[in-house]
All heavy atoms as TSV, in Angstrom:
chain	resi	resn	atom	element	x	y	z
A	1	MET	N	N	95.293	82.482	92.571
A	1	MET	CA	C	96.203	81.968	93.568
A	1	MET	C	C	95.564	80.739	94.191
A	1	MET	O	O	94.390	80.756	94.557
A	1	MET	CB	C	96.470	83.048	94.619
A	1	MET	CG	C	97.403	82.596	95.708
A	1	MET	SD	S	97.813	83.912	96.888
A	1	MET	CE	C	99.013	84.803	95.943
A	2	LYS	N	N	96.325	79.703	94.328
A	2	LYS	CA	C	95.827	78.467	94.928
A	2	LYS	C	C	95.878	78.577	96.446
A	2	LYS	O	O	96.686	79.325	97.009
A	2	LYS	CB	C	96.664	77.289	94.441
A	2	LYS	CG	C	96.518	77.086	92.948
A	2	LYS	CD	C	97.278	75.893	92.479
A	2	LYS	CE	C	97.060	75.807	90.969
A	2	LYS	NZ	N	97.588	74.653	90.376
A	3	ASP	N	N	95.002	77.817	97.113
A	3	ASP	CA	C	94.905	77.881	98.569
A	3	ASP	C	C	96.253	77.686	99.262
A	3	ASP	O	O	96.569	78.366	100.234
A	3	ASP	CB	C	93.910	76.842	99.085
A	3	ASP	CG	C	92.473	77.222	98.778
A	3	ASP	OD1	O	92.231	78.371	98.353
A	3	ASP	OD2	O	91.588	76.366	98.958
A	4	ASN	N	N	97.062	76.749	98.767
A	4	ASN	CA	C	98.342	76.467	99.429
A	4	ASN	C	C	99.388	77.560	99.198
A	4	ASN	O	O	100.457	77.531	99.788
A	4	ASN	CB	C	98.885	75.109	98.999
A	4	ASN	CG	C	99.272	75.067	97.527
A	4	ASN	OD1	O	98.817	75.890	96.734
A	4	ASN	ND2	N	100.089	74.108	97.161
A	5	GLN	N	N	99.082	78.546	98.369
A	5	GLN	CA	C	100.002	79.651	98.104
A	5	GLN	C	C	99.690	80.896	98.943
A	5	GLN	O	O	100.514	81.813	99.012
A	5	GLN	CB	C	99.944	80.036	96.623
A	5	GLN	CG	C	100.391	78.940	95.689
A	5	GLN	CD	C	100.133	79.310	94.239
A	5	GLN	OE1	O	99.042	79.767	93.895
A	5	GLN	NE2	N	101.133	79.126	93.401
A	6	VAL	N	N	98.526	80.911	99.591
A	6	VAL	CA	C	98.082	82.111	100.306
A	6	VAL	C	C	98.987	82.420	101.498
A	6	VAL	O	O	99.496	83.536	101.636
A	6	VAL	CB	C	96.608	81.978	100.739
A	6	VAL	CG1	C	96.194	83.140	101.627
A	6	VAL	CG2	C	95.713	81.878	99.523
A	7	GLU	N	N	99.178	81.469	102.401
A	7	GLU	CA	C	99.989	81.714	103.602
A	7	GLU	C	C	101.425	82.109	103.261
A	7	GLU	O	O	101.936	83.077	103.813
A	7	GLU	CB	C	99.957	80.500	104.535
A	7	GLU	CG	C	98.706	80.409	105.375
A	7	GLU	CD	C	98.546	81.585	106.336
A	7	GLU	OE1	O	99.551	82.129	106.845
A	7	GLU	OE2	O	97.393	81.975	106.562
A	8	PRO	N	N	102.110	81.388	102.366
A	8	PRO	CA	C	103.478	81.827	102.018
A	8	PRO	C	C	103.509	83.227	101.411
A	8	PRO	O	O	104.434	84.003	101.667
A	8	PRO	CB	C	103.951	80.777	101.010
A	8	PRO	CG	C	103.112	79.581	101.272
A	8	PRO	CD	C	101.794	80.105	101.755
A	9	PHE	N	N	102.492	83.563	100.636
A	9	PHE	CA	C	102.420	84.902	100.039
A	9	PHE	C	C	102.352	85.966	101.127
A	9	PHE	O	O	103.110	86.941	101.118
A	9	PHE	CB	C	101.204	84.987	99.112
A	9	PHE	CG	C	100.964	86.356	98.554
A	9	PHE	CD1	C	101.760	86.862	97.545
A	9	PHE	CD2	C	99.929	87.144	99.033
A	9	PHE	CE1	C	101.546	88.138	97.021
A	9	PHE	CE2	C	99.703	88.412	98.520
A	9	PHE	CZ	C	100.512	88.912	97.516
A	10	PHE	N	N	101.442	85.786	102.107
A	10	PHE	CA	C	101.328	86.773	103.176
A	10	PHE	C	C	102.552	86.770	104.083
A	10	PHE	O	O	102.945	87.809	104.613
A	10	PHE	CB	C	100.039	86.566	103.975
A	10	PHE	CG	C	98.839	87.143	103.277
A	10	PHE	CD1	C	97.826	86.319	102.822
A	10	PHE	CD2	C	98.731	88.499	103.057
A	10	PHE	CE1	C	96.722	86.849	102.169
A	10	PHE	CE2	C	97.634	89.041	102.407
A	10	PHE	CZ	C	96.634	88.211	101.962
A	11	ALA	N	N	103.183	85.627	104.262
A	11	ALA	CA	C	104.422	85.570	105.051
A	11	ALA	C	C	105.509	86.404	104.379
A	11	ALA	O	O	106.268	87.114	105.055
A	11	ALA	CB	C	104.872	84.126	105.228
A	12	THR	N	N	105.592	86.346	103.064
A	12	THR	CA	C	106.566	87.145	102.322
A	12	THR	C	C	106.279	88.633	102.482
A	12	THR	O	O	107.190	89.433	102.725
A	12	THR	CB	C	106.555	86.758	100.825
A	12	THR	OG1	O	106.869	85.373	100.708
A	12	THR	CG2	C	107.541	87.586	100.035
A	13	LEU	N	N	104.999	89.007	102.380
A	13	LEU	CA	C	104.632	90.417	102.570
A	13	LEU	C	C	104.947	90.882	103.985
A	13	LEU	O	O	105.472	91.979	104.192
A	13	LEU	CB	C	103.145	90.624	102.270
A	13	LEU	CG	C	102.699	90.456	100.825
A	13	LEU	CD1	C	101.187	90.627	100.728
A	13	LEU	CD2	C	103.410	91.432	99.915
A	14	ARG	N	N	104.626	90.037	104.985
A	14	ARG	CA	C	104.895	90.379	106.387
A	14	ARG	C	C	106.381	90.568	106.630
A	14	ARG	O	O	106.796	91.477	107.351
A	14	ARG	CB	C	104.357	89.289	107.315
A	14	ARG	CG	C	103.208	89.716	108.171
A	14	ARG	CD	C	102.809	88.678	109.221
A	14	ARG	NE	N	102.738	87.308	108.759
A	14	ARG	CZ	C	101.688	86.743	108.181
A	14	ARG	NH1	N	100.591	87.439	107.988
A	14	ARG	NH2	N	101.709	85.489	107.805
A	15	ALA	N	N	107.208	89.711	106.040
A	15	ALA	CA	C	108.659	89.816	106.219
A	15	ALA	C	C	109.198	91.091	105.578
A	15	ALA	O	O	110.097	91.745	106.126
A	15	ALA	CB	C	109.346	88.588	105.624
A	16	ALA	N	N	108.656	91.462	104.441
A	16	ALA	CA	C	109.124	92.654	103.742
A	16	ALA	C	C	108.652	93.940	104.401
A	16	ALA	O	O	109.349	94.960	104.363
A	16	ALA	CB	C	108.653	92.618	102.284
A	17	ASN	N	N	107.466	93.921	105.015
A	17	ASN	CA	C	106.892	95.129	105.616
A	17	ASN	C	C	106.039	94.717	106.816
A	17	ASN	O	O	104.823	94.618	106.711
A	17	ASN	CB	C	106.060	95.882	104.573
A	17	ASN	CG	C	105.611	97.236	105.056
A	17	ASN	OD1	O	105.950	97.673	106.145
A	17	ASN	ND2	N	104.827	97.905	104.235
A	18	PRO	N	N	106.675	94.493	107.973
A	18	PRO	CA	C	105.933	93.972	109.131
A	18	PRO	C	C	104.891	94.919	109.720
A	18	PRO	O	O	103.952	94.477	110.367
A	18	PRO	CB	C	107.021	93.665	110.147
A	18	PRO	CG	C	108.222	94.405	109.706
A	18	PRO	CD	C	108.084	94.643	108.228
A	19	LEU	N	N	105.042	96.212	109.499
A	19	LEU	CA	C	104.081	97.182	110.039
A	19	LEU	C	C	103.586	98.105	108.919
A	19	LEU	O	O	103.906	99.301	108.893
A	19	LEU	CB	C	104.717	98.013	111.164
A	19	LEU	CG	C	105.171	97.225	112.389
A	19	LEU	CD1	C	105.963	98.104	113.336
A	19	LEU	CD2	C	103.971	96.611	113.097
A	20	PRO	N	N	102.775	97.577	108.020
A	20	PRO	CA	C	102.307	98.426	106.918
A	20	PRO	C	C	101.415	99.552	107.437
A	20	PRO	O	O	100.687	99.386	108.410
A	20	PRO	CB	C	101.517	97.459	106.036
A	20	PRO	CG	C	101.084	96.375	106.956
A	20	PRO	CD	C	102.170	96.258	107.986
A	21	ALA	N	N	101.516	100.684	106.796
A	21	ALA	CA	C	100.707	101.832	107.196
A	21	ALA	C	C	100.016	102.419	105.967
A	21	ALA	O	O	100.541	102.349	104.863
A	21	ALA	CB	C	101.586	102.894	107.851
A	22	SER	N	N	98.862	102.963	106.195
A	22	SER	CA	C	98.117	103.607	105.123
A	22	SER	C	C	98.328	105.111	105.191
A	22	SER	O	O	98.488	105.675	106.275
A	22	SER	CB	C	96.621	103.309	105.281
A	22	SER	OG	O	95.869	104.070	104.370
A	23	GLU	N	N	98.318	105.741	104.051
A	23	GLU	CA	C	98.391	107.198	104.026
A	23	GLU	C	C	97.015	107.826	104.221
A	23	GLU	O	O	96.905	109.033	104.419
A	23	GLU	CB	C	99.008	107.669	102.717
A	23	GLU	CG	C	100.469	107.286	102.581
A	23	GLU	CD	C	101.099	107.812	101.316
A	23	GLU	OE1	O	100.555	108.760	100.719
A	23	GLU	OE2	O	102.146	107.284	100.928
A	24	LEU	N	N	95.970	107.009	104.164
A	24	LEU	CA	C	94.611	107.527	104.352
A	24	LEU	C	C	94.411	107.947	105.801
A	24	LEU	O	O	94.849	107.262	106.731
A	24	LEU	CB	C	93.577	106.467	103.967
A	24	LEU	CG	C	93.531	106.088	102.492
A	24	LEU	CD1	C	92.601	104.907	102.276
A	24	LEU	CD2	C	93.094	107.269	101.642
A	25	GLU	N	N	93.713	109.046	105.997
A	25	GLU	CA	C	93.411	109.552	107.336
A	25	GLU	C	C	92.003	109.103	107.719
A	25	GLU	O	O	91.053	109.318	106.970
A	25	GLU	CB	C	93.506	111.073	107.351
A	25	GLU	CG	C	94.897	111.578	107.022
A	25	GLU	CD	C	94.945	113.080	106.799
A	25	GLU	OE1	O	93.900	113.764	106.903
A	25	GLU	OE2	O	96.048	113.570	106.502
A	26	TYR	N	N	91.870	108.481	108.893
A	26	TYR	CA	C	90.568	108.011	109.372
A	26	TYR	C	C	90.650	107.798	110.873
A	26	TYR	O	O	91.744	107.650	111.429
A	26	TYR	CB	C	90.157	106.715	108.669
A	26	TYR	CG	C	91.089	105.558	108.945
A	26	TYR	CD1	C	90.833	104.664	109.979
A	26	TYR	CD2	C	92.243	105.375	108.199
A	26	TYR	CE1	C	91.696	103.625	110.251
A	26	TYR	CE2	C	93.102	104.330	108.454
A	26	TYR	CZ	C	92.830	103.460	109.486
A	26	TYR	OH	O	93.681	102.427	109.765
A	27	THR	N	N	89.498	107.801	111.537
A	27	THR	CA	C	89.469	107.534	112.978
A	27	THR	C	C	88.537	106.391	113.331
A	27	THR	O	O	88.575	105.905	114.453
A	27	THR	CB	C	89.057	108.793	113.774
A	27	THR	OG1	O	87.790	109.236	113.301
A	27	THR	CG2	C	90.088	109.900	113.610
A	28	THR	N	N	87.681	105.983	112.404
A	28	THR	CA	C	86.761	104.871	112.671
A	28	THR	C	C	86.800	103.894	111.500
A	28	THR	O	O	87.208	104.266	110.392
A	28	THR	CB	C	85.309	105.369	112.837
A	28	THR	OG1	O	84.845	105.866	111.568
A	28	THR	CG2	C	85.186	106.457	113.894
A	29	PRO	N	N	86.360	102.658	111.720
A	29	PRO	CA	C	86.284	101.710	110.610
A	29	PRO	C	C	85.389	102.218	109.470
A	29	PRO	O	O	85.687	101.991	108.301
A	29	PRO	CB	C	85.706	100.443	111.244
A	29	PRO	CG	C	86.102	100.524	112.677
A	29	PRO	CD	C	86.051	102.006	113.006
A	30	PHE	N	N	84.322	102.925	109.817
A	30	PHE	CA	C	83.433	103.457	108.781
A	30	PHE	C	C	84.154	104.508	107.930
A	30	PHE	O	O	84.044	104.511	106.705
A	30	PHE	CB	C	82.166	104.050	109.411
A	30	PHE	CG	C	81.183	104.567	108.396
A	30	PHE	CD1	C	80.489	103.692	107.579
A	30	PHE	CD2	C	80.958	105.921	108.258
A	30	PHE	CE1	C	79.582	104.148	106.635
A	30	PHE	CE2	C	80.051	106.407	107.320
A	30	PHE	CZ	C	79.369	105.511	106.506
A	31	GLU	N	N	84.912	105.390	108.573
A	31	GLU	CA	C	85.687	106.378	107.820
A	31	GLU	C	C	86.712	105.696	106.924
A	31	GLU	O	O	86.939	106.125	105.791
A	31	GLU	CB	C	86.390	107.346	108.769
A	31	GLU	CG	C	85.448	108.316	109.449
A	31	GLU	CD	C	86.154	109.252	110.410
A	31	GLU	OE1	O	87.393	109.226	110.516
A	31	GLU	OE2	O	85.444	110.021	111.067
A	32	LEU	N	N	87.337	104.631	107.412
A	32	LEU	CA	C	88.283	103.887	106.589
A	32	LEU	C	C	87.581	103.299	105.371
A	32	LEU	O	O	88.101	103.383	104.251
A	32	LEU	CB	C	88.958	102.779	107.397
A	32	LEU	CG	C	89.902	101.863	106.611
A	32	LEU	CD1	C	91.037	102.655	105.972
A	32	LEU	CD2	C	90.438	100.764	107.510
A	33	LEU	N	N	86.410	102.734	105.564
A	33	LEU	CA	C	85.646	102.181	104.446
A	33	LEU	C	C	85.366	103.262	103.404
A	33	LEU	O	O	85.605	103.062	102.208
A	33	LEU	CB	C	84.332	101.573	104.944
A	33	LEU	CG	C	83.358	101.112	103.867
A	33	LEU	CD1	C	83.947	99.972	103.050
A	33	LEU	CD2	C	82.038	100.706	104.511
A	34	VAL	N	N	84.891	104.404	103.838
A	34	VAL	CA	C	84.586	105.498	102.917
A	34	VAL	C	C	85.862	105.952	102.205
A	34	VAL	O	O	85.881	106.132	100.983
A	34	VAL	CB	C	83.926	106.684	103.661
A	34	VAL	CG1	C	83.807	107.903	102.762
A	34	VAL	CG2	C	82.558	106.275	104.195
A	35	ALA	N	N	86.941	106.112	102.951
A	35	ALA	CA	C	88.200	106.566	102.355
A	35	ALA	C	C	88.725	105.574	101.320
A	35	ALA	O	O	89.200	105.968	100.255
A	35	ALA	CB	C	89.240	106.798	103.447
A	36	VAL	N	N	88.637	104.290	101.618
A	36	VAL	CA	C	89.114	103.272	100.667
A	36	VAL	C	C	88.263	103.297	99.402
A	36	VAL	O	O	88.793	103.225	98.287
A	36	VAL	CB	C	89.115	101.874	101.315
A	36	VAL	CG1	C	89.309	100.781	100.277
A	36	VAL	CG2	C	90.204	101.785	102.378
A	37	LEU	N	N	86.947	103.417	99.553
A	37	LEU	CA	C	86.087	103.479	98.374
A	37	LEU	C	C	86.412	104.695	97.517
A	37	LEU	O	O	86.481	104.614	96.292
A	37	LEU	CB	C	84.615	103.490	98.783
A	37	LEU	CG	C	84.097	102.202	99.430
A	37	LEU	CD1	C	82.678	102.397	99.929
A	37	LEU	CD2	C	84.183	101.035	98.469
A	38	LEU	N	N	86.636	105.817	98.154
A	38	LEU	CA	C	86.978	107.030	97.412
A	38	LEU	C	C	88.365	106.947	96.790
A	38	LEU	O	O	88.610	107.492	95.719
A	38	LEU	CB	C	86.888	108.255	98.316
A	38	LEU	CG	C	85.478	108.639	98.778
A	38	LEU	CD1	C	85.566	109.765	99.807
A	38	LEU	CD2	C	84.621	109.045	97.599
A	39	SER	N	N	89.271	106.248	97.443
A	39	SER	CA	C	90.644	106.192	96.937
A	39	SER	C	C	90.746	105.419	95.628
A	39	SER	O	O	91.736	105.549	94.909
A	39	SER	CB	C	91.594	105.593	97.983
A	39	SER	OG	O	91.380	104.210	98.136
A	40	ALA	N	N	89.730	104.643	95.306
A	40	ALA	CA	C	89.732	103.946	94.017
A	40	ALA	C	C	89.595	104.940	92.867
A	40	ALA	O	O	89.941	104.623	91.730
A	40	ALA	CB	C	88.596	102.926	93.971
A	41	GLN	N	N	89.094	106.130	93.149
A	41	GLN	CA	C	88.873	107.140	92.117
A	41	GLN	C	C	89.805	108.343	92.240
A	41	GLN	O	O	89.701	109.281	91.462
A	41	GLN	CB	C	87.413	107.637	92.187
A	41	GLN	CG	C	86.393	106.557	91.966
A	41	GLN	CD	C	86.495	105.943	90.588
A	41	GLN	OE1	O	86.719	106.637	89.611
A	41	GLN	NE2	N	86.377	104.635	90.503
A	42	SER	N	N	90.679	108.334	93.241
A	42	SER	CA	C	91.523	109.499	93.500
A	42	SER	C	C	92.799	109.039	94.188
A	42	SER	O	O	92.963	107.868	94.517
A	42	SER	CB	C	90.762	110.476	94.400
A	42	SER	OG	O	91.536	111.610	94.678
A	43	THR	N	N	93.698	109.963	94.446
A	43	THR	CA	C	94.893	109.644	95.223
A	43	THR	C	C	94.554	109.699	96.708
A	43	THR	O	O	93.563	110.321	97.116
A	43	THR	CB	C	96.014	110.660	94.944
A	43	THR	OG1	O	95.578	111.956	95.400
A	43	THR	CG2	C	96.370	110.714	93.466
A	44	ASP	N	N	95.378	109.066	97.541
A	44	ASP	CA	C	95.160	109.127	98.987
A	44	ASP	C	C	95.190	110.572	99.473
A	44	ASP	O	O	94.382	110.972	100.313
A	44	ASP	CB	C	96.220	108.306	99.728
A	44	ASP	CG	C	96.044	106.806	99.541
A	44	ASP	OD1	O	95.039	106.397	98.933
A	44	ASP	OD2	O	96.910	106.048	100.007
A	45	ALA	N	N	96.100	111.367	98.933
A	45	ALA	CA	C	96.187	112.776	99.343
A	45	ALA	C	C	94.899	113.525	98.996
A	45	ALA	O	O	94.397	114.321	99.794
A	45	ALA	CB	C	97.382	113.454	98.671
A	46	GLY	N	N	94.344	113.254	97.825
A	46	GLY	CA	C	93.091	113.892	97.428
A	46	GLY	C	C	91.932	113.469	98.312
A	46	GLY	O	O	91.084	114.287	98.686
A	47	VAL	N	N	91.884	112.180	98.663
A	47	VAL	CA	C	90.829	111.678	99.553
A	47	VAL	C	C	90.958	112.338	100.922
A	47	VAL	O	O	89.972	112.789	101.509
A	47	VAL	CB	C	90.903	110.143	99.679
A	47	VAL	CG1	C	89.973	109.634	100.769
A	47	VAL	CG2	C	90.573	109.480	98.348
A	48	ASN	N	N	92.183	112.410	101.449
A	48	ASN	CA	C	92.384	113.033	102.763
A	48	ASN	C	C	91.916	114.483	102.758
A	48	ASN	O	O	91.246	114.938	103.684
A	48	ASN	CB	C	93.854	112.958	103.165
A	48	ASN	CG	C	94.302	111.549	103.468
A	48	ASN	OD1	O	93.496	110.676	103.773
A	48	ASN	ND2	N	95.589	111.320	103.364
A	49	GLN	N	N	92.262	115.214	101.711
A	49	GLN	CA	C	91.872	116.620	101.616
A	49	GLN	C	C	90.347	116.754	101.561
A	49	GLN	O	O	89.768	117.607	102.235
A	49	GLN	CB	C	92.506	117.256	100.387
A	49	GLN	CG	C	92.238	118.736	100.276
A	49	GLN	CD	C	92.947	119.355	99.076
A	49	GLN	OE1	O	93.555	118.657	98.269
A	49	GLN	NE2	N	92.869	120.660	98.968
A	50	ALA	N	N	89.710	115.895	100.793
A	50	ALA	CA	C	88.250	115.973	100.651
A	50	ALA	C	C	87.517	115.568	101.930
A	50	ALA	O	O	86.423	116.056	102.190
A	50	ALA	CB	C	87.796	115.083	99.495
A	51	ASN	N	N	88.114	114.688	102.727
A	51	ASN	CA	C	87.418	114.146	103.896
A	51	ASN	C	C	87.704	114.877	105.196
A	51	ASN	O	O	87.049	114.618	106.199
A	51	ASN	CB	C	87.757	112.666	104.069
A	51	ASN	CG	C	87.109	111.813	103.012
A	51	ASN	OD1	O	86.090	112.187	102.443
A	51	ASN	ND2	N	87.699	110.677	102.732
A	52	ARG	N	N	88.626	115.792	105.219
A	52	ARG	CA	C	88.983	116.456	106.480
A	52	ARG	C	C	87.820	117.231	107.096
A	52	ARG	O	O	87.683	117.266	108.307
A	52	ARG	CB	C	90.180	117.371	106.270
A	52	ARG	CG	C	91.464	116.585	106.177
A	52	ARG	CD	C	92.700	117.444	106.235
A	52	ARG	NE	N	93.859	116.574	106.041
A	52	ARG	CZ	C	94.745	116.735	105.073
A	52	ARG	NH1	N	94.637	117.750	104.241
A	52	ARG	NH2	N	95.747	115.904	104.965
A	53	LYS	N	N	86.964	117.827	106.285
A	53	LYS	CA	C	85.827	118.584	106.838
A	53	LYS	C	C	84.633	117.682	107.167
A	53	LYS	O	O	84.060	117.798	108.246
A	53	LYS	CB	C	85.427	119.699	105.888
A	53	LYS	CG	C	86.427	120.834	105.866
A	53	LYS	CD	C	85.961	121.979	105.002
A	53	LYS	CE	C	86.994	123.088	105.003
A	53	LYS	NZ	N	86.594	124.226	104.184
A	54	PRO	N	N	84.218	116.777	106.264
A	54	PRO	CA	C	83.016	116.003	106.582
A	54	PRO	C	C	83.212	114.904	107.627
A	54	PRO	O	O	82.290	114.604	108.372
A	54	PRO	CB	C	82.588	115.406	105.238
A	54	PRO	CG	C	83.795	115.419	104.385
A	54	PRO	CD	C	84.627	116.576	104.874
A	55	PHE	N	N	84.395	114.293	107.713
A	55	PHE	CA	C	84.564	113.192	108.658
A	55	PHE	C	C	84.264	113.598	110.105
A	55	PHE	O	O	83.560	112.876	110.810
A	55	PHE	CB	C	85.962	112.584	108.553
A	55	PHE	CG	C	86.078	111.489	107.518
A	55	PHE	CD1	C	85.021	111.128	106.699
A	55	PHE	CD2	C	87.259	110.799	107.373
A	55	PHE	CE1	C	85.134	110.123	105.758
A	55	PHE	CE2	C	87.390	109.782	106.434
A	55	PHE	CZ	C	86.328	109.445	105.629
A	56	PRO	N	N	84.748	114.742	110.591
A	56	PRO	CA	C	84.426	115.104	111.976
A	56	PRO	C	C	82.929	115.352	112.197
A	56	PRO	O	O	82.436	115.233	113.313
A	56	PRO	CB	C	85.225	116.385	112.212
A	56	PRO	CG	C	86.324	116.350	111.216
A	56	PRO	CD	C	85.747	115.644	110.014
A	57	LEU	N	N	82.201	115.699	111.152
A	57	LEU	CA	C	80.776	115.993	111.276
A	57	LEU	C	C	79.897	114.753	111.118
A	57	LEU	O	O	78.782	114.708	111.622
A	57	LEU	CB	C	80.367	117.022	110.216
A	57	LEU	CG	C	81.137	118.344	110.235
A	57	LEU	CD1	C	80.731	119.193	109.038
A	57	LEU	CD2	C	80.911	119.083	111.529
A	58	ALA	N	N	80.384	113.774	110.395
A	58	ALA	CA	C	79.572	112.596	110.079
A	58	ALA	C	C	79.569	111.617	111.237
A	58	ALA	O	O	80.569	111.427	111.922
A	58	ALA	CB	C	80.131	111.917	108.831
A	59	LYS	N	N	78.420	110.999	111.442
A	59	LYS	CA	C	78.294	109.966	112.462
A	59	LYS	C	C	78.247	108.612	111.757
A	59	LYS	O	O	77.506	108.443	110.792
A	59	LYS	CB	C	77.041	110.177	113.292
A	59	LYS	CG	C	77.093	111.442	114.101
A	59	LYS	CD	C	75.880	111.607	114.953
A	59	LYS	CE	C	76.002	112.908	115.725
A	59	LYS	NZ	N	74.861	113.184	116.542
A	60	PRO	N	N	79.023	107.641	112.229
A	60	PRO	CA	C	78.996	106.328	111.588
A	60	PRO	C	C	77.679	105.621	111.878
A	60	PRO	O	O	76.973	105.969	112.825
A	60	PRO	CB	C	80.167	105.590	112.226
A	60	PRO	CG	C	80.362	106.258	113.549
A	60	PRO	CD	C	79.951	107.696	113.346
A	61	PRO	N	N	77.348	104.649	111.060
A	61	PRO	CA	C	76.138	103.875	111.341
A	61	PRO	C	C	76.275	103.186	112.694
A	61	PRO	O	O	77.392	102.985	113.170
A	61	PRO	CB	C	76.071	102.863	110.194
A	61	PRO	CG	C	77.414	102.852	109.593
A	61	PRO	CD	C	78.070	104.153	109.912
A	62	PRO	N	N	75.154	102.834	113.336
A	62	PRO	CA	C	75.221	102.232	114.669
A	62	PRO	C	C	76.099	100.981	114.709
A	62	PRO	O	O	76.785	100.737	115.673
A	62	PRO	CB	C	73.786	101.881	115.011
A	62	PRO	CG	C	72.944	102.466	113.946
A	62	PRO	CD	C	73.805	102.957	112.846
A	63	SER	N	N	76.087	100.210	113.653
A	63	SER	CA	C	76.956	99.036	113.616
A	63	SER	C	C	77.143	98.615	112.169
A	63	SER	O	O	76.259	98.812	111.336
A	63	SER	CB	C	76.365	97.886	114.423
A	63	SER	OG	O	75.179	97.425	113.809
A	64	LEU	N	N	78.298	98.093	111.903
A	64	LEU	CA	C	78.583	97.555	110.583
A	64	LEU	C	C	78.758	96.053	110.732
A	64	LEU	O	O	79.384	95.596	111.684
A	64	LEU	CB	C	79.875	98.158	110.018
A	64	LEU	CG	C	79.838	99.623	109.644
A	64	LEU	CD1	C	81.233	100.093	109.229
A	64	LEU	CD2	C	78.869	99.851	108.500
A	65	PRO	N	N	78.224	95.290	109.813
A	65	PRO	CA	C	78.448	93.852	109.904
A	65	PRO	C	C	79.933	93.551	109.689
A	65	PRO	O	O	80.626	94.267	108.977
A	65	PRO	CB	C	77.604	93.283	108.766
A	65	PRO	CG	C	77.408	94.417	107.830
A	65	PRO	CD	C	77.449	95.668	108.655
A	66	HIS	N	N	80.408	92.541	110.354
A	66	HIS	CA	C	81.793	92.127	110.188
A	66	HIS	C	C	81.856	91.128	109.042
A	66	HIS	O	O	81.298	90.041	109.131
A	66	HIS	CB	C	82.333	91.505	111.470
A	66	HIS	CG	C	82.367	92.476	112.600
A	66	HIS	ND1	N	83.346	93.431	112.706
A	66	HIS	CD2	C	81.544	92.668	113.638
A	66	HIS	CE1	C	83.119	94.164	113.777
A	66	HIS	NE2	N	82.030	93.729	114.359
A	67	PRO	N	N	82.508	91.504	107.956
A	67	PRO	CA	C	82.550	90.599	106.803
A	67	PRO	C	C	83.372	89.365	107.103
A	67	PRO	O	O	84.332	89.414	107.865
A	67	PRO	CB	C	83.209	91.441	105.716
A	67	PRO	CG	C	84.029	92.426	106.458
A	67	PRO	CD	C	83.281	92.706	107.734
A	68	ARG	N	N	82.980	88.273	106.534
A	68	ARG	CA	C	83.762	87.049	106.644
A	68	ARG	C	C	84.911	87.168	105.658
A	68	ARG	O	O	84.701	87.418	104.482
A	68	ARG	CB	C	82.923	85.851	106.275
A	68	ARG	CG	C	81.956	85.458	107.330
A	68	ARG	CD	C	81.702	83.995	107.116
A	68	ARG	NE	N	82.216	83.323	108.272
A	68	ARG	CZ	C	81.497	82.495	108.985
A	68	ARG	NH1	N	80.288	82.208	108.639
A	68	ARG	NH2	N	82.025	81.915	110.031
A	69	LEU	N	N	86.113	86.981	106.142
A	69	LEU	CA	C	87.276	87.073	105.276
A	69	LEU	C	C	87.601	85.733	104.633
A	69	LEU	O	O	88.327	85.671	103.666
A	69	LEU	CB	C	88.480	87.587	106.060
A	69	LEU	CG	C	88.299	88.978	106.649
A	69	LEU	CD1	C	89.519	89.370	107.451
A	69	LEU	CD2	C	88.047	89.996	105.561
A	70	ALA	N	N	87.075	84.677	105.191
A	70	ALA	CA	C	87.319	83.347	104.640
A	70	ALA	C	C	86.194	82.434	105.098
A	70	ALA	O	O	85.587	82.653	106.140
A	70	ALA	CB	C	88.659	82.812	105.128
A	71	PRO	N	N	85.897	81.426	104.333
A	71	PRO	CA	C	84.895	80.476	104.787
A	71	PRO	C	C	85.410	79.748	106.026
A	71	PRO	O	O	86.622	79.646	106.226
A	71	PRO	CB	C	84.741	79.517	103.603
A	71	PRO	CG	C	85.939	79.723	102.756
A	71	PRO	CD	C	86.448	81.097	103.043
A	72	PRO	N	N	84.508	79.273	106.892
A	72	PRO	CA	C	84.972	78.550	108.090
A	72	PRO	C	C	85.927	77.427	107.694
A	72	PRO	O	O	85.666	76.654	106.797
A	72	PRO	CB	C	83.678	77.987	108.689
A	72	PRO	CG	C	82.599	78.882	108.162
A	72	PRO	CD	C	83.063	79.326	106.800
A	73	GLY	N	N	87.084	77.424	108.348
A	73	GLY	CA	C	88.079	76.398	108.065
A	73	GLY	C	C	88.927	76.688	106.843
A	73	GLY	O	O	89.856	75.967	106.533
A	74	GLY	N	N	88.609	77.764	106.126
A	74	GLY	CA	C	89.347	78.098	104.917
A	74	GLY	C	C	90.555	78.950	105.231
A	74	GLY	O	O	90.748	79.411	106.351
A	75	PRO	N	N	91.404	79.179	104.240
A	75	PRO	CA	C	92.602	79.994	104.472
A	75	PRO	C	C	92.232	81.453	104.674
A	75	PRO	O	O	91.251	81.935	104.126
A	75	PRO	CB	C	93.391	79.820	103.173
A	75	PRO	CG	C	92.356	79.510	102.152
A	75	PRO	CD	C	91.263	78.744	102.871
A	76	PRO	N	N	93.000	82.177	105.481
A	76	PRO	CA	C	92.731	83.602	105.656
A	76	PRO	C	C	93.066	84.358	104.384
A	76	PRO	O	O	93.921	83.945	103.613
A	76	PRO	CB	C	93.663	84.003	106.794
A	76	PRO	CG	C	94.770	83.000	106.724
A	76	PRO	CD	C	94.144	81.730	106.230
A	77	HIS	N	N	92.379	85.456	104.171
A	77	HIS	CA	C	92.636	86.282	103.005
A	77	HIS	C	C	93.331	87.575	103.357
A	77	HIS	O	O	93.623	88.384	102.517
A	77	HIS	CB	C	91.330	86.575	102.256
A	77	HIS	CG	C	90.730	85.333	101.663
A	77	HIS	ND1	N	91.163	84.807	100.479
A	77	HIS	CD2	C	89.787	84.499	102.123
A	77	HIS	CE1	C	90.487	83.708	100.211
A	77	HIS	NE2	N	89.643	83.509	101.201
A	78	THR	N	N	93.569	87.788	104.659
A	78	THR	CA	C	94.345	88.927	105.104
A	78	THR	C	C	95.290	88.446	106.191
A	78	THR	O	O	94.977	87.492	106.906
A	78	THR	CB	C	93.461	90.057	105.681
A	78	THR	OG1	O	92.734	89.545	106.792
A	78	THR	CG2	C	92.538	90.622	104.649
A	79	PRO	N	N	96.446	89.090	106.363
A	79	PRO	CA	C	97.360	88.664	107.422
A	79	PRO	C	C	96.779	88.989	108.789
A	79	PRO	O	O	96.042	89.943	108.945
A	79	PRO	CB	C	98.630	89.475	107.150
A	79	PRO	CG	C	98.189	90.626	106.332
A	79	PRO	CD	C	96.963	90.190	105.588
A	80	HIS	N	N	97.137	88.181	109.766
A	80	HIS	CA	C	96.651	88.412	111.136
A	80	HIS	C	C	97.750	88.956	112.005
A	80	HIS	O	O	98.844	88.649	111.945
A	80	HIS	CB	C	96.130	87.115	111.748
A	80	HIS	CG	C	94.939	86.574	111.022
A	80	HIS	ND1	N	93.729	87.212	111.004
A	80	HIS	CD2	C	94.781	85.496	110.243
A	80	HIS	CE1	C	92.870	86.523	110.281
A	80	HIS	NE2	N	93.496	85.469	109.802
């Protein structure tokens, strides 16, 4: 995808589904990260079932670095 196509692409997605929701169950950004990684190998329902017991027991790391979604001045790679 070319840089000038990114914004129109996300505008189209936003218009079609302004409030997207995930079926994954999570309460912290760390749990979301774990759930997304696991969902690559399973269904969302399977990930939710597997994570219901360990998530309440697990403590997230003290801090996670905030990934750069785009180079400074570059186009965004996720809708805002």
